[in-house]
N, C-alpha and C positions, 0 to 999 in steps of 0.2 A: 669470456667473462658473460655470467651474468650481471643484467643493469642493477643498479641498486635500487631497493623498494621506493618508490616514492614517497616524500615527505608528506606530513599528515597538513591537507591546506583547510583553509578558515576564511572562509565569507564575511570580510571587514565589515562591507559596507550594507550587510544584512543584518550582523551583529549591532553595528553602529545603529540603523535604523529601528531596530528592534527594543533597544536601551530606551532610545530616545521617545518610543510610542509609553514606556511603561513608567519613563518620569514623568511626563505630561499628565499623566493619569493619576500616580501617587502624589505628585508635588502640591495639588490645590488641598488633599488632603491633609497632608503635614499641616500647610499654611497654616491652613483652621486651627487644627490643634496647638499647634507654635502662637497664636493668637487668642486661644481660649475661646474660641468660636462656636458654637451649635453646632451640631452634624446635620439639623435640619435644614443649612445652607446648602449641604451637597442634594438632600433631595429636592431641594427647590431646583438647582440646576439642573438636575434629571429630569424635573416636571418639565422644566422651560424648554429642556434641550429635545425631550419627546413630544410637545406639542409642536414647536417648528419642523419637526422632519414627520410627523405625521400630516401636516399641513401641506409642505411641499409635495411629499407622497402623493398628497391627492389630487393636487394639481400635474404630478407628473401622471398619474393613473386616469385623470381625463383627456389630458394629452395624446396618450397613449392610445383610449378609445378613441379618441376623434381622428387619429390617423390610418387606425384601422377600418373603421368605417371608410375612410376616403377611397380606401385602398381596393375592399370588395366589399361595395354596397348590396351587392345582392346576399352575399355573406353574413351581412352583418342583419338585414333584414331576417334572414332564417334562422339566427340565433335569435329572437324574441331581443331586437334592440325596443327601448320604451318608446312610445308613441312622441313623447316630446321632443325625439331625437331621428324622427324619421322626415326625410323631404318635403317639401310641398305638393311636388307631384302624384305624394302616396294620398295626400288625403281631398285635392280637391282636381276637380277634372276641368277646367278652365284653365290651370296651371299645368303647361307641358314640360317634359323632362329637358328637350334643348342638350342631348348628348353633344350633338355637333360642334356645340358652341365650347362645351368643355376640352374637344379635343383640339379645337381650334386657338384656345388659350393655353393647353399644353406645348403647344409645336412651337411658341411664340415666347414662351416663360422665360428662358432664357434672355431675350433681346428686352423682354419687360423688366428685368432685374439688373442689366445693364442701363437702361432707362432709371430706374431707380437707384442706383447708385451714383450717376449723373448728377442726379436730383438733389441727392445728399451734399455729396461732395461740391458741389458749383455753385450750389443756391441757399443752402440749410448752414453749411459749414459758414461761410462768410456773413451769413446774415446773423447769427450765434456770435462770432468774435467781434463785429461792430455793435454789439446790443451793449455793451461793457466791458469798459478795461480790463476787469478781472478774470473776462472769458478770452483774452487776446492771443490765448495756446491755445485755444477747443481744437481738437481736431477729430475725425474719426480714422481710428485705427484697423477697423474691420469692419465690411460691409456684406454680409452673405446672406443674400434673402429665401436660400433653400431651395430645394431641388422641389419641392412638392405646390404645385399652383394652385393658385385660387379656384375655386369649385361653384360653379353656379346651379343650386340642387333643383332652379326651377324657373320659367321666366311665363309672366303674364301680360299678356298684349289686350289692353282695351280697346272695345271698338265700338261702346255706347258712353253715351254722355260726355265725347270730345272735340276739338275742332277738327273740320277738315282739315286743313292743314300742317295738323301735327301727328304725331305717333308717342303712344306713351307705353313705354314696357315696365314691369316691374320683376328685377332679380334678386333672385333669394340666394345672397353668396353667403360661404364660407371659408373662410382661408385658417388653414392648423398648419402654422411654418414652424418646420424648427431651425429659425435662422439665425444669426449671431451677428450681432449690432455693437462695437464694442466704439468706446470714445473714450478719450483722455486732455485734461486739462496738463498740461505740462507744469504749468507756473507752481501749480500745487500737489503734483505726485499724484492725481485722483484719477482714476481709471475707474469706469462703469460699465455696464450694457446691459442688455436683454437676449437668451438664449431661446427664447419660444414665443409667440404669440397665437393668441386664437381672435378670430373678429366673425362676429356672426347678426347679418343685418338684410333691410329691403333695401336695395339703394334703384330709385325709379332714374329713369335714362328717358328722355323728350327729346324728340328729335323734331324741329322746327323751326323756320316755317319751310313747308317741302315746297320746293320751286320747278320751272318746267325746264331748266339747264341742266348740266352735269355740274356738283356730282346731285345734284335733286334733295339735297338736303341742305340748309341753309347753317344749322348752327346744332351744335349738343349740349344739351343742358345733364350735369350731373348731379345728384344729391340722397339722400338719406331721409324717409319718412320720419324715422324717428331716430332715438339715439341708437345705434346697434352695440350687442352683446360683446366685452371686451375682457381679454385675459390674458396676463403678461405674465413671464416667469422672469426676474430679474438676476443681474450677473455683477460683481465684484461690489463697490461703493454700496450703488443702489440695491443688494441682495437684502439690506435691511428693510426695502420696500415690501417684502417677501412675510413678514412679520404678520400673524395676527392683529389687525386692527389699521396699520395702515397700506394693506395691499388693497382694501377697497377704496382707501382715499386717494392713493397712488392712480389706479384707475380709473376714480370718477375725475381728476382733474385732467387728463388725458382725452376721455370722454367730452370734457368739458371744450378745448381746444379743437377736437374733431369737430362738435357742432359750431363751433363757430366759423368753421368753412363749406360744410358738407353736410349738415341737418338743417329740413326747411325750418324758416324760411332761407337760410343761406345755400348758395347753390354754386358749383364752378360750369361756367358756361365758354364752349369751346368753338369758335365760328371755324364754319369750313368754307364757305366766299367770301371775298371781300367787300360785296354789294350789302352784305347783312349789315344791320343796326344794333350794333353791340348793345350799345349804351341802351337801348328797348329791352333786349333782350335781359338786362342785368337788372331794370324795374319792373321787377313784378308785380301786380298789382292781384290783391288777394281774389279769390273767386266769391267772398261773401265772409261776413259776420256771424257768428251763433250765438245769439246772446239765451245764455240756459237761465231759466228759472228753478233752485235747485229748493225744491218748497218742504215736502214731509214725505216721513216713511211710514208703516204700520205694521202690526204685529213682525218685529224682528225677533232673532231669537236671543235668548237672556243666556248668556257669555259668563258673567258672574257669579260666581257660587261661594261659598260661607261652611263654615265645618268640614274643611276636606272633601267641599264637594254634595254633600247631604244636604243644606239646605241651598235653593234654585234663586236666583236675585235677576237682576237685571240687564241692562247695559249702559256703557256710554259712548253712543255711535258718534261717527263723524263720516265724511264721505273725503273721496281721494276723486280729483274730477280733470280729467284729462283728454286734451285733443290735439294730436299730433307730439309736438313739444313741448304745449305748454301744459304746465300743471298748477291744477288747484284744490287747498286744503277749507274745508268747511270750519266752522266751530263744531266743538264738540258737547254735545246734549247730557245734562249727566243723568245716570238713574231714569230714562226712559225707553220704553221700546217700542213709541208712538212719539218720536222727535218730530218737531216741527222748525228748518233753518229759515225758510222763506230769505234764502240770499243771492243773488241775482251775480252772473260772471258773464264777462263778454271775449270771445275767444276768434283768433284770425283762423280763416280756412284757406290753404292756397290749394290744396291737389283735393280733391272730395273724393272721386275715383280711389279709393284706398284708404281714406282717413275717414276713423270712427269716431263716435263719442264713445268713451269708455270711464266708468265710474264702477268705484268699489267702495263699499260700505266696512266700517271695523269697527270693534269695542276697543275704546282707550285703555291699556292697563299699566301698570307700573313699568312691566318685565318685557311682555311683547302682545301686541294688538293683536286679539281674535277678527278672523273672518266673517265678516256678516253678509256676503252675498257681493254679486257684480251684474254687470248689465253693460251691453256695447249694441249700440246704436248706429246703422247707415247713415250717413250722411246726405247720400244723394235721397234717400226717402225725405227727409227732414227738408230739402231743398224744394223738393216737390210738393210737398205738403205747404209751406211757407211759414204753416202754424201751428205745434201740435201739445194739448195739452193732455196727457195721460198718465193714467196710471199702469206702472210694467213692473213683473214678476220679477223676483232674484233670484239669478242663477248660480249653481250652485250650494244652495242651502236648503232645507227643507219648508221653509216656510220665508215669508216677507216681502214685501213689493215697495215700489219709491212713486212717487208722485213728481213728475218732471213738467213745464212747461218750457218747448223749445220755440225760439224765433229765427227765421232765417232772415239776414239782412241784407237787401240788394245793394251794392255800392254805384250808388246813381252820377254820373259826372257833370250833372246841372243843379242848381239851387232853386228852382222852381218850387219842390214841395219840402226845403227846409223848416220854413214857418211852420206845416205843418209835425215835421217833426219834432221841433223848438217844444211846438205846446204840449203835445204826444207824453215828451218826459218832464216835462216843467221847466223847461231851461228859456223860455222866454221871457218871466219874472225873474228868474235865481239868480245867484252871481254865478261867475263865470269860471266857477273852480273843478272840482269833481263832480260825479255823478254817472249817470245813466248816456253811453255816448249819442250824438246826433248826426259825424261826421269822423271818419279817417283821413289823418294825415299820413301822407305817404312820401318820405326824403329819399333822395337819394344823393348822398355828398360823392361827389367826385374829388376834385382837389384844392389846391389852393394857390396863390400865385404871390411873391417878392414879399414875404412876411418878412418881419423885421427878426432881428439876432435876438431879444431878448435882453438880459440883463448884461450880459456879459459881449460888447461891442467885438465885431468879427467872427464871430462865433454862431453855428448854426446853431438851431432849438431843434428840441425833440415835441414836435405839435401833436395834439389833439384835439378834438372839435367834441364841447360841451352843448349839447341840444339840450332845449326844457320848454314844453308846453304846460301854463298852468302851475302843479306840482309835481309833477314827472320829467325827470329828467334821464338822459342818456349819452353815452360818451362813446366815441369811437374811440377806434385802434390809434395806439403811437407809433410814428412814423418818425426813426431817429435819424437827427442830424442833418437838417433840410428845411429849407426855407420855400420848396414847393414843393410839398408834400403831395402823395397821390394816395386817398381812401379807397375807391370804386366802394362804397358801403350802403345797406339800405337800411332804412328806420321806419317804424311806424307809433303813430299816437292817437290811442282814441282822445277825441275834440268833444266836450261838453257842448260846449256853444261859441263855435265859429266868428260869431258876430261882436263876441268881445275879449277872445283870446288871442294870445300873440307867441309867434314863436320867437325865440332866443337863442342864438348862436354866439358862443364864445368860443375863440382858438386860443389855447391855452400853452405855456411850455411846459412838460410835464418834467422836466431837470430843475428848473429854477422857480417853479409855481406862480409864474406869473400869467397874466394875459396878454397874447398878441394881438390883441382888436376882437370888436363886436360887433353885432349889428341887432337889430328888433325888425321882424316882419310881421305886422297886424295880418291875420288871417280872412278880416275883411277884406283885403286886398284882393285871394286867389277866389274870392265870390263873382269876383268883376272879371278876373281873367278869363280867355277863352277855355274852353273843357276844364276846369278850374286848375290850371296846370300853369306852373312857370317853369321855367329854362332858360337860366340866365346867369353870369356874375356878378354875383353883390359885393357893394365896396364895404370894407369893413371900416368901422369908426375906433376911434383910439388905436392906430395902426399905423404903418406907414402909408407913404403918400401915395402909390399903386398897389397897396394890400387887394386882392380880392378871393375871395370865395367861390367856387363855380358847384352850382346843385340845381337837381329837379324836385318841382314840390310839387303836388298834386294834392286839391282835397276831392273827399267822397263823399256824398250824401248818404246816410245809411237810411236804406228805406223798407219798410217792412209792407210788400204788396200781398196783400189776400187774394186768394185764387178763388172767384167764384164756382162753386159746386152746385150740386143739384143737394135739394134734401132728403134724398135719400142716400146719396155717400157715405160711404164708412170709409174711415182711413185709421192706419196704423202702422207705426213707423217700422222698419223691418228688424229686429234683434236676432243678431248674430251670437251663438254660439259660442263659447270657448272652448277654444280646441286642446285643453290642458286641464288636469283637477286639481285640486288644492295641494296632493302630495308633489306634482311637479312644481306647483309654485313655489314652495318651500325647499325643494331642494336644487334650484334653478338659482345661476348667479345672479345676486341682486345688486347692481351699481349704486351708489349712494344718488342722493338726486338734490344737488344743493339751493337753495334759492336765494340767489343774489338780487338784492333791493333794485341795483340799477341795469342789471348787463341786462335781464330779461326784458324785452322790450312789450311782451303781450299781458306780463303782472298787472292787473287791477290793484287800486292804492285806493285808501278808503274814498269816501264818497261825502259831501257836502250833502247835507239832510234837502229831502224838497220843501218848500212852502206848504203848510197845511199839513206835515207828515202823518198826523194825527190819523188821519182817514185812508183807510185802506184802498188804494187802487187797484191793485192785481186781483182780479178775480178768482185766479186761480185756485184758491180755499176754496170756490163756491161754485166750481166745474163739478164737483161730484161728491154726493154725501161721504163723510166718513165712513160708512160699510158698504161704498161701491167697490164690486167683484171688480178685479183687474181687467182690462180686455186682453184678450190673447192674441197673439200678432199672427197672422195668418200663413205668413211665408216665413218658415224660420231658413238660415244657413248656417253655413259653420265659419266660422273666421279662418283667416288666413293663417299659418304658421308663423308668419310674423309678425304677428300679433302675440305670439308666448314670449316673445322678449321683451315686446312693449311694456307688455300688462306686469310683468314680475317685476318689473328694473327699477317700479317705486312702490315696492311695500312699504309701509310706514315705519317699520322696524329700522330702514336705513335712510330715512330721510333724516339730513344732516340739520335739515331746520325745523323743529316739528310743532309750527305755529299757523294757526290758521289763515288762509289768503285772505284780506281786508273782502267783502262782498261790496258790488260796487251800488247794490241797492237792498242793503240788509233789514227785512222786513218792513216797506214803507221807505225805499230808499234811503236806510241808514248805515253804518258803521256797526261793528259785532257790539263794540265799547260801547258808543251811544245808546241803541237799543236798549241793554244792561242800565246801564244808568238814566234812561226815563224812564223803564219799570221800576226803579229805585227811587226815582223823583213820585211817581204817583205814590207810591206807599209812603212815604212819608209826609204827603198832602193829606190822605186821609180824610179827606171834605174839609179841611180848612184849608185858609188863601194864602198861599207862601209869600215872602217879600219880591222886593222886586231884584235881591239876587240871591236866588233860592239855594244856588248853591257856592255862593261864598264869595269871595274877592280876593285878589292877589296885587301886592304892590312891588312895581319894578320900576329898576333906572333906567333907562337905555338913552347911549349915547355914541356917538363914532368919534375915536379920537384919531385925528387926521397923522400925528405927530407917528404913532406906533401901526398909523395905518389896520383899527381893526376897529369889529365894532363890540362898547362892553356892554353887560347887559346884570346887570345887578338885582338877585332875587332876595329882598326883602323880609317878608312873611307873607302870611296868607291870615283870613279870618272867614269865622262864619263857615267851616267846612262841613260837609253833609258828614256824619256818623257811617262806616261802613259796616261796625257790627256793633255787639252791644257794649263792647269795650273800648269804643271811639274810632279814631281811624290811626292810619301809622303813613302818614304824607310826606312825599316827595315832590321835586319839580324835575321835569325833562324837559331838555328845548332843541330843536334843531332848526337851521335857518334854511328853509326851503327854497328850491328844489334840494338841497344837499339832503337826503336823509340816511345816509352811510353811516356806521357805526363809529368811524372816526370823527361824523360832525355832530355827536351827540354831547350834551353837555347834561348832567346830574346833581343835585344837591345833596344832603346826605337825609338822612332819613328821622324824621321826630318821630318819638314813639308817642300813641295812644294820647293826641291831641286834637282841636278841632281849631287850635289858635298858632300852626306854629310859625316859630323865626327862623329862617335861615342867614340872613346877611351875609351871603354867599356871591362873588365875583366871577364871572365868566366871560372871555373874551373867544369872538372869531375872525379870523386871518382873512382880510375882505374888504377892497378899497368903497372909498366913499359914491363912485357913480354906479358900482355894482351891487352895493348893499342897498340900494333905493329900485332896485329891481326884484329884490329878495322879500319873503315873507316869515318871520317869526313865529315860529310855531311853538306854544307853549303849552304844556300839560300839568295837570296835577294829579298823582296817581297813589294808591294807599299800596303798600309793599307786603304787607303782611307775613312776611316772614318767611324762613325756608321752609319750602315744602307744603306751604299754608294755602288754600282755595280762597280766601278773603285780598285777592290781588284785584285791582278793577279802575278804570278810572272815576275820579272824583269833581272832573271838572276841566275845558279846554278855554284857549284863548289862540287865537289868530292874530298878526299885529303886522299889516303891511308898513313896510319901511320907506314908502314914497313920501317922505317930508323933509322941507326945507330946515327943520328947527331938529335934525340929528346932528348936527355937528353940534348944536349946542345942550341936548338933553335933555330928559325932563325925568321926573317921576311922579306917580301916577298909581291911583288903586284903580284897578280893572277889575270888569265882571265875567266871572266865569260862567262858562254854557255847556249843553251837554257837548255842542260840535264844535266849538270856536267859532262861529260865524257872527259878522256883525259884532266884534267889543266895541266896548264904550266904556270910558274912562269914569270912575264912580265920584272921584274928585281929586 
């Protein structure tokens, strides 16, 4: 008999899935109608979804293009890949392709992945768990670095201007990995991860010292010359970091972590033989210091327009100056095509083969700043000439030139010419605060022993070290739950006058915010040491009986050695042409560049004015007439492709803190605000003699409370302030307890509107012990608020009060004269 026909089959799973998808799409519309909300919410949600998908699609597209480029390089070149994506060996004859190295890395890649996985599980995972109790259940659930190996696009070996006992290589590296790294915190049911990473940059490898025994190389040092380009695709909970606006922030945070370990001056040093003094390799001495006089520009392009571009206006130019990983920003000159900045910056140069002075000029705008030109100068040429004072033609624009004065300062291990240097920067008679530097302090923080337990008995502290010279302070990393921490970190300080300044070291417990010990070292002791260097264990005061800290400290005098030249000698710094266009700059990935006031060791801080500051000592303005034609460089060369990444990484539209870097000597050695205040004073004087307190006075009560262990400052009132505008001033008072200039350490009064005699009567406190506060300085500034989006903002007067007084416990109330820079305060009554 014939079999009965099959019954009608139904795909229940597919039907339920289709119903669920339809319900998810329709239900939000029903909810909006039920709640009586506008249909606009649906449109907003769709626009947001479209925006996020487009952004993520762009990332996936860039990742796909990069993978295709690595799969078949010749095919990618044949299909007209843009010049910005081409490897370094295409552009530069001194950069070799080194395909054999890529084949070697590909063969080793599975074993490299095994090492990375072992590093994550055995080193990073326990460290994260021990950092905080909330992370005790942290673990990596999956670690797959991917099958696509790291690629080296070019290798450059330096044969000139290098030590004979070292080999220097620059590797143009690119890693486009479809990796999967998943992590989990079981305690909070939290899962996150990374599904792909792109990283591109220039890594320097130094093989030194070369020795006569196997393996012929004593040690290997690795570091990035500048921050690499980074792009990450997130998964899980961290998928939120792919939302536009947060993606740049997350990549910047990770770049900062990389910088703390792998970007110059930080480095990884691997010893290859036991006899090598690894501590000496971890104590790198800079090759020199570059003093940059950022003087003026002429004939810049006018970018501001009115009436929809019909009327051509001027520009509001400012400059961004970069040497390696150090970034400075000048002040903005409003509506001027021939701006004069007269600012001075000092930058450390660790590796001048491969490092350049990079300058970009921009026109400040409310939305996006316009490009006004760029300049790159080879630091090898600056080192040869020692002193350059020239006009340079700006690149990538039709017109414009820039006047720079560059000084190469040599680091001398003797104090023979220190007095001459102090005289040249006017530090022999001035207070030992900030200003042009006469010396460089280099410090290697090794370790500490037998630290006390802190507030809780029998509990290990989380120690960190606070180092300060004058008003400049830096902090070490935190070492968790140990009384014998090992830091192995380097620090540098620019020193104004080593004969009068001290190095102050304090070990703190980060968990309980208490001091574990301190000591003070007068820098004059280093002047008496052999080679201006001390390497020893220092005993800590106010600590345990056997508490010590091990450091190596070196002082180097900054000397400008002018070379003897024949009268007919002509020089010109070698200007490097950018290898990318403005379109490439705009389309490139631009991570943010955060500016931390305490973590960056090379950022200049505001300087104290030099005596007789009204007389210009800088002859840079007189070196050429205003209409002098710029000197064209004789030898032009193109910059390495690695500079593309560095030059586009600090576009001003992506600066997280868009504020000018304080100049060390802004126009006759004055900070910007002081310079503007002096100009305002001269306008107010107008032929008349001002009184003893031309900027007015401020009344303060200062005392230290031993019971509360706090410094109490009461701001009572001000009198006879200067008028910032025709309507008067809107004053308020801002205070710091130096050397701490973090945002958390700032204290501010309310704003008094349109008055020159404001009354505040506000009390503020700083949590600090009496012995510590006597080493501090109270920084008080009276400023004009000016309101939201107002240009009438600025300094009305300043006051610096050293707190090393025995009367601090009793306290006092006093009127103080305000000055332009706060130096030499004295009581009025």
